Every structure is written in C-alpha cells, then in structure tokens.
C-alpha positions in Angstrom: 2.8 -20.3 16.4 0.5 -18.1 19.2 -1.6 -20.4 21.0 -5.1 -19.5 21.7 -8.5 -20.6 21.4 -10.5 -19.9 18.1 -12.9 -18.2 19.9 -10.7 -15.4 21.0 -10.7 -14.7 17.7 -14.5 -13.5 17.8 -14.1 -10.9 20.6 -14.2 -7.3 20.2 -10.9 -5.5 21.3 -9.8 -2.0 21.6 -8.6 -2.0 18.1 -10.7 -4.5 16.7 -13.9 -2.6 17.7 -17.0 -4.2 16.3 -19.6 -2.9 19.1 -19.2 0.5 18.2 -22.7 1.8 15.9 -20.6 2.8 12.6 -19.0 -0.7 12.5 -21.9 -2.6 13.1 -24.3 -0.4 10.9 -21.3 -1.2 8.0 -21.2 -4.9 9.2 -25.2 -5.1 8.3 -25.0 -3.2 5.4 -22.4 -5.3 3.6 -24.0 -8.7 4.0 -27.7 -7.8 3.6 -27.9 -10.5 0.3 -25.4 -13.0 1.7 -26.2 -16.4 1.7 -23.1 -18.0 3.7 -20.4 -17.3 5.5 -17.7 -17.7 2.7 -20.2 -14.8 0.8 -19.9 -12.8 3.7 -16.2 -12.8 3.9 -16.1 -12.0 0.5 -18.2 -9.1 0.5 -16.4 -7.8 3.8 -13.1 -8.5 1.6 -13.9 -6.4 -1.0 -15.2 -3.9 0.9 -11.7 -3.4 2.8 -9.2 -4.1 -0.3 -11.2 -1.7 -2.6 -13.4 0.7 -0.6 -11.0 1.8 2.2 -7.4 3.2 0.4 -4.2 2.0 2.0 -3.3 5.5 3.9 0.1 4.9 1.6 -1.9 4.9 -1.3 -3.0 8.6 -0.7 -1.5 12.1 0.3 -2.5 12.3 3.7 -0.6 12.9 7.5 -3.8 11.1 9.2 -2.9 7.8 11.4 -5.6 5.5 11.9 -5.6 3.1 14.4 -8.7 1.2 15.2 -11.6 -0.6 13.0 -13.7 2.8 14.3 -11.3 5.0 13.0 -10.8 3.4 9.5 -13.9 3.4 8.5 -14.4 7.0 9.6 -11.8 8.0 7.8 -11.8 5.9 4.5 -8.6 4.7 4.6 -5.8 3.0 7.2 -2.4 1.5 6.9 -2.4 -2.9 6.3 -2.4 -2.7 10.3 -5.2 -0.9 10.3 -7.0 -2.2 7.6 -6.7 -5.8 9.0 -8.4 -4.4 12.5 -11.8 -3.4 10.2 -11.4 -6.8 8.4 -11.2 -8.3 11.5 -13.9 -6.4 12.9 -16.6 -6.9 10.3 -15.8 -10.5 10.4 -16.0 -11.1 14.1 -19.7 -8.9 13.9 -20.9 -11.8 12.2 -19.7 -15.0 14.2 -16.4 -15.6 11.9 -13.2 -16.2 13.8 -10.9 -13.8 12.2 -7.1 -13.6 13.4 -4.5 -11.2 12.9 -1.2 -12.5 10.9 2.0 -10.6 10.0 4.3 -10.9 6.9 7.9 -9.3 7.0 8.3 -7.2 3.5 11.3 -4.9 2.1 10.3 -1.4 3.1 12.7 0.8 1.6 15.7 -1.2 2.1 14.8 -2.4 5.4 12.4 -5.2 6.9 9.1 -4.1 8.3 5.9 -6.1 9.6 3.0 -6.2 6.9 -0.7 -6.9 8.5 -3.1 -9.0 7.3 -5.7 -11.1 8.4 -6.8 -15.0 8.5 -10.3 -16.3 9.0 -11.3 -20.0 10.3 -13.1 -22.0 7.8 -15.5 -23.7 10.6 -16.8 -26.5 7.8 -13.2 -27.3 6.7 -11.4 -26.9 9.9 -8.5 -24.4 8.5 -7.3 -21.0 8.7 -7.3 -19.1 5.4 -5.2 -16.0 5.1 -6.3 -13.1 3.3 -4.6 -9.7 2.5 -7.0 -6.6 2.0 -4.1 -4.6 1.5 -5.7 -3.1 -1.4 -4.1 -3.2 -5.1 -2.1 -0.7 -6.5 1.2 -0.7 -9.0 2.6 -3.9 -8.4 0.9 -5.2 -5.8 -2.2 -7.1 -6.0 -4.1 -9.6 -4.1 -7.3 -11.5 -4.6 -9.9 -13.2 -3.0 -10.1 -16.8 -2.6 -10.5 -19.8 0.1 -9.3 -22.2 -2.0 -5.3 -20.7 -3.1 -3.4 -17.9 -1.0 -3.4 -14.8 -3.0 -1.5 -12.2 -0.9 -0.2 -8.7 -1.7 3.3 -9.9 -0.8 3.0 -13.5 -1.7 6.8 -13.9 -1.5 7.6 -12.4 2.1 8.7 -13.8 4.7 5.8 -15.2 7.3 6.1 -14.3 11.2 4.8 -17.3 12.5 1.4 -17.3 14.6 -1.9 -16.1 14.3 -3.0 -13.6 16.5 -6.6 -12.8 18.7 -5.8 -9.0 19.4 -3.4 -6.6 18.1 0.7 -7.4 19.0 2.1 -4.7 21.3 4.8 -3.5 19.1 1.9 -3.0 16.1 -0.4 -1.1 19.0 2.2 1.1 20.0 3.2 2.3 16.7 -0.5 3.2 15.6 -1.9 4.9 18.4 1.5 6.4 19.9 2.6 7.9 16.2 1.1 11.2 16.2 1.1 11.2 11.7 1.7 9.5 9.2 4.8 11.4 8.1 6.5 10.5 11.5 5.3 6.8 10.9 7.1 6.1 7.9 10.7 6.1 9.1 9.4 4.1 12.2 7.3 0.8 10.5 7.6 -2.2 13.1 10.5 -4.5 12.1 9.6 -7.1 14.6 6.7 -8.3 16.6 
C-alpha cells in the first residue's frame, strides 16, 4: 500500500485543483446546508456521480483531466471524476485519496479510478465510486457498506494522495477520447 500522511490527502495538486475559483464556488454551493462531514461527503458524491456524466456514456471526443476541467465540461472519465470528487472533499477539509481497480475493458485489463474518504471519527477509509450509473453499472452512496461500480474488480493496493504518473500521462498527453479508448492504462 502506498504510504503517506493523511494530511497529504488535503492538498491541492495539478489535477486535484481545488484552489481554482470554479471548484471553490461549486464546493460552497453543494454543501450550504450540510450539518456534518458525512452529509458533505454524500452531497459531493451524488453531485459527481449524477450530475457529471462519464465521458464514455455520451458522444464526446473531449478528454478532461483536472477537477476544474471536469466541472467546466460537465463530464470526465472515471479518473477525472475522481479528481473532482477529491477536490471538492479536500476543499472542505475532508481527506480524500485516489484508489484504483483493474476491470475488464473489452478483453484486456484497464485501470478504473475511484476515491476513498477518511472518516476521522471512525479512523478508517471508505471507498466510494462516483463513476456514474448506467446499463449494468450501479454504485450507491454508503459509509457503512461498500457499493462500487465494479464490485468484483481486482483492487490495486494503495491509497494515493496524488495522481499516479501513468494516469496523469494518459489524461494529459492523449489528445482525444477516440484516441484514448485504445490506450487506457493497464497498470499504475
């Protein structure tokens, strides 16, 4: 498992860019009436899962990478949606890590991105998958029972405070989603 201080999961990074005005405005808007960290996490989760579309579920060729890009475009791949989820949580002081699974992507293993939030009161991580529900893919919000988009996928060990280089390169160096479809990362 990747080792880091939980406080590292509160930092803004190049792709988890919560210091951008658009992300800060959305973060404030989402949780105006939240009364607890758990309620804040749920509001953020539901927004990213339900209001930000997974890029493969729509006809687009635009590839987004950073939290602010995803928010502006309204869509992103699982990795990019995980960046937005992490950015919104971190803005509110909730430690949020990136984590990954291996899933079957048309006959070959591909990396799938999701998140883990640190529940301070319980001193534990909870994985949440805001990929977005579609035919045969359904993840639900729960801080007690894991409900992931790909429950039988192989977990890649570790929680990551920053985007692994293989994912960052894939998102930032691939010009279009059409080109990306054949080059999804198969490892970190």
